[in-house]
C-alpha positions as CSV (number, residue, x, y, z in Angstrom):
1,M,130.7,80.5,-180.9
2,N,132.5,77.2,-181.1
3,D,133.2,74.8,-178.2
4,S,136.7,76.1,-177.7
5,E,135.6,79.7,-177.6
6,N,132.8,78.9,-175.1
7,L,135.2,77.0,-172.8
8,K,137.7,79.9,-172.9
9,K,134.8,82.3,-172.0
10,I,133.9,80.1,-169.0
11,E,137.6,80.0,-168.0
12,L,137.8,83.8,-168.0
13,K,134.5,84.1,-166.1
14,I,135.8,81.8,-163.3
15,L,139.1,83.6,-163.0
16,S,137.3,87.0,-162.9
17,A,134.9,85.7,-160.2
18,F,137.9,84.3,-158.2
19,H,139.8,87.6,-158.2
20,Q,136.7,89.7,-157.5
21,S,135.9,87.5,-154.5
22,I,139.4,87.9,-153.0
23,A,139.2,91.7,-153.5
24,R,135.7,92.0,-152.0
25,E,136.7,89.7,-149.0
26,E,139.7,91.9,-148.3
27,L,137.6,95.1,-148.7
28,N,134.8,93.9,-146.4
29,R,137.1,92.4,-143.7
30,P,136.4,94.1,-140.4
31,A,139.2,96.2,-139.0
32,Q,140.9,94.4,-136.0
33,F,143.3,97.2,-135.0
34,D,143.6,100.7,-133.9
35,T,145.6,102.2,-136.7
36,N,147.5,104.5,-134.3
37,I,148.9,101.7,-132.2
38,P,152.0,99.7,-133.5
39,H,151.3,96.2,-134.5
40,V,153.5,93.2,-133.5
41,T,154.1,92.1,-137.1
42,S,155.8,95.4,-137.9
43,L,157.6,96.1,-134.6
44,V,159.4,92.8,-134.5
45,Y,162.0,94.1,-136.9
46,D,165.1,95.9,-135.8
47,C,164.3,98.6,-138.4
48,V,161.8,101.0,-136.7
49,R,161.7,102.9,-140.0
50,K,159.6,100.0,-141.4
51,M,157.1,100.5,-138.6
52,Y,157.1,104.3,-139.2
53,Y,156.3,103.8,-142.9
54,D,153.7,101.1,-142.1
55,L,151.8,103.6,-139.9
56,V,152.2,106.8,-142.1
57,F,151.5,105.1,-145.4
58,Q,149.1,102.4,-144.3
59,N,146.4,103.6,-146.7
60,E,148.8,103.5,-149.7
61,R,149.9,99.9,-149.3
62,K,149.7,98.0,-152.5
63,I,149.8,94.3,-153.1
64,D,150.4,92.5,-156.4
65,L,148.3,89.7,-157.8
66,K,150.4,86.8,-156.5
67,G,150.8,88.6,-153.1
68,A,147.0,88.9,-152.9
69,I,146.5,85.1,-153.5
70,R,149.2,84.2,-151.0
71,T,147.5,86.5,-148.4
72,W,144.2,84.8,-149.1
73,I,145.7,81.4,-148.7
74,G,147.3,82.5,-145.4
75,R,144.1,84.0,-144.1
76,K,142.2,80.7,-144.8
77,L,144.9,78.7,-143.0
78,H,144.6,81.0,-140.0
79,T,140.9,80.1,-139.6
80,T,141.8,76.4,-139.2
81,R,142.1,75.4,-135.5
82,F,144.9,73.0,-134.6
83,L,144.7,73.2,-130.8
84,N,141.8,73.4,-128.4
85,G,142.4,76.8,-126.9
86,E,141.9,80.4,-128.2
87,L,141.9,80.9,-132.0
88,E,142.9,84.3,-133.4
89,L,143.1,86.1,-130.1
90,A,143.2,89.9,-130.7
91,L,145.1,91.7,-127.8
92,C,146.2,95.3,-127.1
93,W,148.6,96.8,-124.5
94,D,147.8,100.4,-123.9
95,K,149.3,102.6,-126.7
96,Y,152.4,100.5,-127.1
97,L,151.4,97.3,-128.9
98,Q,148.6,95.2,-130.5
99,G,148.4,92.0,-132.3
100,V,146.4,88.9,-133.2
101,I,147.7,85.6,-131.8
102,D,146.9,82.6,-134.1
103,E,146.4,80.1,-131.3
104,Y,146.9,80.0,-127.6
105,D,146.3,76.8,-125.6
106,Y,148.5,77.0,-122.5
107,P,151.3,76.3,-122.4
108,I,151.5,76.5,-126.2
109,L,151.6,79.7,-128.2
110,L,151.3,79.0,-131.9
111,D,151.9,81.1,-135.0
112,K,151.3,79.9,-138.5
113,K,153.6,80.9,-141.4
114,T,153.0,80.3,-145.1
115,V,156.3,80.2,-147.0
116,R,157.8,79.2,-150.3
117,A,160.8,77.5,-148.6
118,I,161.0,75.9,-145.2
119,P,163.8,77.7,-143.2
120,R,166.5,75.7,-141.7
121,L,165.9,77.4,-138.4
122,S,163.0,79.5,-137.2
123,R,163.5,83.1,-138.5
124,P,164.7,85.5,-135.8
125,H,161.8,88.0,-136.3
126,H,159.3,85.2,-136.1
127,V,160.7,84.2,-132.7
128,K,160.6,87.8,-131.6
129,Q,157.0,87.9,-132.7
130,L,156.1,85.1,-130.3
131,E,158.0,87.0,-127.5
132,Y,155.9,90.1,-128.2
133,Y,152.8,88.0,-128.1
134,K,153.9,86.6,-124.8
135,L,154.1,90.2,-123.5
136,L,150.6,90.9,-124.8
137,L,149.3,87.8,-123.1
138,H,150.9,88.9,-119.8
139,K,149.5,92.4,-120.1
140,N,146.0,91.0,-120.6
141,N,146.3,88.6,-117.6
142,Y,146.8,85.4,-119.5
143,R,149.1,82.8,-118.0
144,V,152.7,82.9,-119.6
145,D,154.9,81.0,-117.1
146,N,156.8,78.1,-118.8
147,L,155.3,79.1,-122.1
148,I,156.2,77.0,-125.2
149,G,156.4,78.8,-128.5
150,C,155.6,77.0,-131.8
151,L,156.3,78.3,-135.3
152,L,154.4,76.2,-137.9
153,Y,155.8,76.7,-141.4
154,I,153.7,75.6,-144.3
155,N,155.3,75.5,-147.8
156,V,152.5,76.5,-150.1
157,Q,154.4,75.1,-153.1
158,S,155.7,71.8,-151.9
159,A,153.0,71.1,-149.2
160,E,155.8,70.5,-146.7
161,V,155.1,71.3,-143.1
162,K,157.7,71.9,-140.3
163,A,157.1,72.9,-136.7
164,Y,159.8,74.5,-134.6
165,V,159.1,74.2,-130.9
166,F,161.0,76.0,-128.2
167,P,160.6,77.5,-124.7
168,L,160.0,81.2,-124.5
169,T,162.4,82.1,-121.8
170,K,163.2,85.7,-122.5
171,N,162.5,87.9,-119.5
172,L,159.2,89.9,-119.7
173,N,160.9,93.0,-118.4
174,D,163.5,92.8,-121.1
175,I,160.8,92.3,-123.8
176,E,158.8,95.3,-122.4
177,K,161.9,97.5,-122.4
178,E,162.7,96.6,-126.0
179,V,159.1,97.4,-127.1
180,I,159.1,100.8,-125.3
181,E,162.4,101.8,-126.8
182,K,161.2,101.1,-130.3
183,Y,157.9,102.9,-129.5
184,T,159.7,105.9,-128.2
185,I,161.8,106.2,-131.4
186,L,158.7,105.7,-133.5
187,Q,156.7,108.5,-131.7
188,K,159.6,110.9,-131.9
189,S,159.7,110.4,-135.7
190,L,155.9,110.7,-136.0
191,Q,156.0,114.0,-134.1
192,T,159.0,115.5,-135.9
193,G,158.7,114.0,-139.4
194,L,162.3,112.9,-139.2
195,L,162.8,109.2,-140.1
196,P,164.0,106.6,-137.7
197,P,167.5,105.3,-138.5
198,R,167.5,102.6,-141.2
199,V,168.7,99.2,-139.9
200,I,169.7,96.4,-142.3
201,Q,168.7,93.1,-140.8
202,Q,169.5,89.6,-142.0
203,W,166.3,87.8,-143.1
204,E,167.2,84.5,-141.5
205,Y,170.3,82.7,-140.1
206,G,172.9,82.0,-142.8
207,S,170.9,83.9,-145.5
208,V,172.3,86.5,-147.9
209,S,168.9,88.1,-148.0
210,T,167.9,91.0,-145.8
211,V,164.5,92.3,-144.6
212,C,165.0,95.1,-147.1
213,D,164.6,92.5,-149.9
214,Y,161.0,91.8,-148.8
215,C,160.0,95.3,-147.7
216,H,157.4,97.1,-149.8
217,H,158.8,100.4,-148.6
218,Y,162.2,99.7,-150.2
219,G,162.1,102.4,-152.9
220,R,160.9,105.1,-150.6
221,C,163.2,104.2,-147.8
222,W,166.4,104.2,-149.8
223,S,165.6,107.6,-151.4
224,E,165.0,109.4,-148.1
225,D,167.6,110.1,-145.5
226,I,166.4,112.9,-143.2
227,T,166.8,110.9,-140.1
228,L,166.8,111.2,-136.3
229,K,170.1,111.2,-134.6
230,K,171.0,107.8,-133.2
């Protein structure tokens, strides 16, 4: 075997070890959630059908190679502490909602987002995610008065970082009502097998993209239409 062939063999060995490590790490990662309770990251969307599919087909979810690497990068980022408070705080509220907060150091509630383009404004569903986390904190007896939300966007291609900081002023009763309404629709669909109505939602302000563009249930969703009445 010549030097070139030997180097190529080493290259393939390294790549193989890298992908195996990512796969094993994902497989051996301890479960943080009750699989029957809606998770914040799914329920933040207007489309409850996405949450329905996430629960019903959670064991069928597939991820492509690049998606696996981006997930790995994001997971490593989430283990880095920026503030001095709680890091990766897993919370649950009864049967309605559960989630993992990246960092909480009162009055700051921080969520980290890896992206391939920094948005011009914080994305609406990311803001809603912080609102739902605020509700989870409240239900678990954490302080939430005068809470400040922070969305930290990290562009994994350009290495740019942008923090959007804003007061979380939405009324807790209104947030709770919104969550329960979505949960009620979800449970009715789970009991009847009839799908929640499909809702097309803009991905971000001023964007031509929709949530559908990034949803891994796209093919299944647009081929099924036995829905609940609105």
